[in-house]
C-alpha positions as CSV (number, residue, x, y, z in Angstrom):
1,X,-106.8,-59.1,70.9
2,X,-109.2,-61.2,68.9
3,X,-113.0,-60.9,68.8
4,X,-113.6,-63.7,71.3
5,X,-111.5,-61.9,73.9
6,X,-114.1,-59.1,73.9
7,X,-117.1,-61.3,74.7
8,X,-118.4,-61.6,78.2
9,X,-121.1,-63.6,79.8
10,X,-124.3,-61.5,79.8
11,X,-126.9,-64.1,80.8
12,X,-126.5,-67.5,82.3
13,X,-129.3,-69.9,83.3
14,X,-128.8,-73.0,85.3
15,X,-131.5,-75.7,85.7
16,X,-134.1,-73.1,85.0
17,X,-137.8,-74.2,85.0
18,X,-140.4,-71.7,83.8
19,X,-144.2,-71.6,84.0
20,X,-147.0,-70.4,86.1
21,X,-148.0,-70.8,89.7
22,X,-151.7,-71.1,90.5
23,X,-153.3,-71.1,94.0
24,X,-153.1,-74.8,94.3
25,X,-150.9,-76.0,91.4
26,X,-147.9,-75.2,89.3
27,X,-147.9,-75.5,85.5
28,X,-144.4,-76.0,84.3
29,X,-144.0,-74.9,80.6
30,X,-140.3,-76.0,80.3
31,X,-137.8,-77.5,82.7
32,X,-134.1,-77.6,83.3
33,X,-132.9,-75.0,80.8
34,X,-129.2,-74.4,80.8
35,X,-127.6,-71.8,78.6
36,X,-125.2,-68.9,78.3
37,X,-125.6,-65.8,76.2
38,X,-122.5,-63.7,75.6
39,X,-122.3,-60.0,74.7
40,X,-121.4,-59.4,71.1
41,X,-123.2,-62.5,69.9
42,X,-126.6,-62.7,68.2
43,X,-128.9,-65.2,70.0
44,X,-132.0,-66.5,68.3
45,X,-134.9,-68.2,70.2
46,X,-136.9,-70.5,67.9
47,X,-139.7,-72.9,68.6
48,X,-143.3,-73.8,67.8
49,X,-146.2,-71.8,69.2
50,X,-146.9,-72.6,72.9
51,X,-143.5,-74.1,73.8
52,X,-142.5,-71.2,76.2
53,X,-140.5,-68.7,74.2
54,X,-142.4,-65.7,75.5
55,X,-142.6,-67.2,79.0
56,X,-138.8,-67.6,79.0
57,X,-138.3,-64.0,77.9
58,X,-140.7,-62.7,80.6
59,X,-138.9,-64.8,83.2
60,X,-135.5,-63.7,82.1
61,X,-136.6,-60.1,82.3
62,X,-138.2,-60.6,85.7
63,X,-141.7,-59.9,84.5
64,X,-142.8,-63.2,86.0
65,X,-141.1,-65.4,88.6
66,X,-139.2,-68.6,87.7
67,X,-140.4,-71.9,89.0
68,X,-136.9,-73.1,90.0
69,X,-133.3,-72.7,89.0
70,X,-131.0,-69.7,88.7
71,X,-130.7,-66.7,86.4
72,X,-127.5,-64.7,86.4
73,X,-127.3,-61.3,84.7
74,X,-123.8,-60.0,84.2
75,X,-122.6,-62.6,86.8
76,X,-125.1,-61.5,89.5
77,X,-128.2,-63.5,90.5
78,X,-131.3,-61.8,89.2
79,X,-132.9,-61.9,92.7
80,X,-130.0,-59.7,94.0
81,X,-131.0,-56.8,91.8
82,X,-133.3,-54.1,92.9
83,X,-136.1,-53.2,90.5
84,X,-134.4,-49.9,89.9
85,X,-131.0,-51.6,89.1
86,X,-132.6,-54.2,86.9
87,X,-134.3,-51.6,84.8
88,X,-130.9,-50.3,83.8
89,X,-129.5,-53.6,82.6
90,X,-132.5,-55.4,81.1
91,X,-134.8,-54.2,78.3
92,X,-137.3,-56.2,76.3
93,X,-139.8,-55.7,73.6
94,X,-142.5,-58.4,73.6
95,X,-145.0,-59.1,70.8
96,X,-148.0,-57.8,72.8
97,X,-149.4,-54.6,71.4
98,X,-149.3,-51.7,73.9
99,X,-152.5,-49.7,74.0
100,X,-151.1,-46.1,74.4
101,X,-153.4,-43.1,73.7
102,X,-152.7,-39.4,73.7
103,X,-148.9,-39.8,73.7
104,X,-146.4,-38.9,71.0
105,X,-143.6,-41.1,69.9
106,X,-141.1,-38.7,71.5
107,X,-143.0,-38.8,74.8
108,X,-143.1,-42.6,74.8
109,X,-139.4,-42.9,74.1
110,X,-138.8,-40.4,76.9
111,X,-140.4,-42.8,79.3
112,X,-137.4,-45.1,78.7
113,X,-135.3,-42.5,80.6
114,X,-137.3,-43.0,83.8
115,X,-134.6,-45.2,85.6
116,X,-132.3,-42.2,85.2
117,X,-134.6,-39.3,86.1
118,X,-135.9,-37.8,89.3
119,X,-139.1,-38.9,91.1
120,X,-141.3,-36.8,88.7
121,X,-139.6,-38.2,85.6
122,X,-138.5,-34.8,84.5
123,X,-136.2,-35.0,81.5
124,X,-133.0,-32.9,81.5
125,X,-131.5,-31.4,78.3
126,X,-129.2,-34.4,78.1
127,X,-132.1,-36.8,78.5
128,X,-134.0,-35.1,75.6
129,X,-130.8,-35.4,73.5
130,X,-130.6,-39.1,74.3
131,X,-134.3,-39.6,73.3
132,X,-133.7,-37.8,70.0
133,X,-130.6,-39.9,69.3
134,X,-132.5,-43.1,70.2
135,X,-135.3,-42.2,67.7
136,X,-132.7,-41.5,65.0
137,X,-130.8,-44.8,65.7
138,X,-133.9,-46.8,64.8
139,X,-134.6,-44.6,61.8
140,X,-137.9,-43.3,63.2
141,X,-137.2,-39.6,63.0
142,X,-140.3,-39.1,60.8
143,X,-142.5,-40.6,63.5
144,X,-141.3,-38.5,66.4
145,X,-144.4,-36.2,66.5
146,X,-146.9,-38.9,65.6
147,X,-149.4,-40.3,68.2
148,X,-148.4,-43.8,69.2
149,X,-151.9,-45.3,68.6
150,X,-151.6,-44.3,64.9
151,X,-148.5,-46.3,64.3
152,X,-148.4,-49.6,62.3
153,X,-147.1,-52.7,64.2
154,X,-143.7,-52.4,62.6
155,X,-143.4,-48.7,63.5
156,X,-144.5,-49.4,67.0
157,X,-141.8,-52.0,67.4
158,X,-139.2,-49.5,66.2
159,X,-140.4,-47.0,68.8
160,X,-140.4,-49.6,71.6
161,X,-136.8,-50.5,70.7
162,X,-135.9,-46.8,70.8
163,X,-137.5,-46.6,74.2
164,X,-135.1,-49.2,75.5
């Protein structure tokens, strides 16, 4: 079996238009995107400021609605996912700085377990082990007891990736 046999379609977009809906108008940022992203491949999104990179990422992660077209995640239309199911298949770290106070790195990373916990978000022993492992995977072990608001931008990005 070669490496290409192991790849599968993760995201497919067909005739996707993205932008913002106002009360009386629609501002289309980009129209008619068609693309496929496969597992096991590195995909890079490049473009000048203001061309819609962040808007595309927010739309693909269902943070904002599409204008038109289709988004398929693992072969399933994104609109067919419940919020709960979607939270287990999509994770994204955007460039906006989160303003988090009075929370340690470990506590923030623990919030990433919320799709898998009970209503109260209580972490099990296994959840805590996964949180610790996630922190170690991004090489942020020395940060685990730090307050999130004291982190540098780069440290915060690492922690947000661990939270995924």
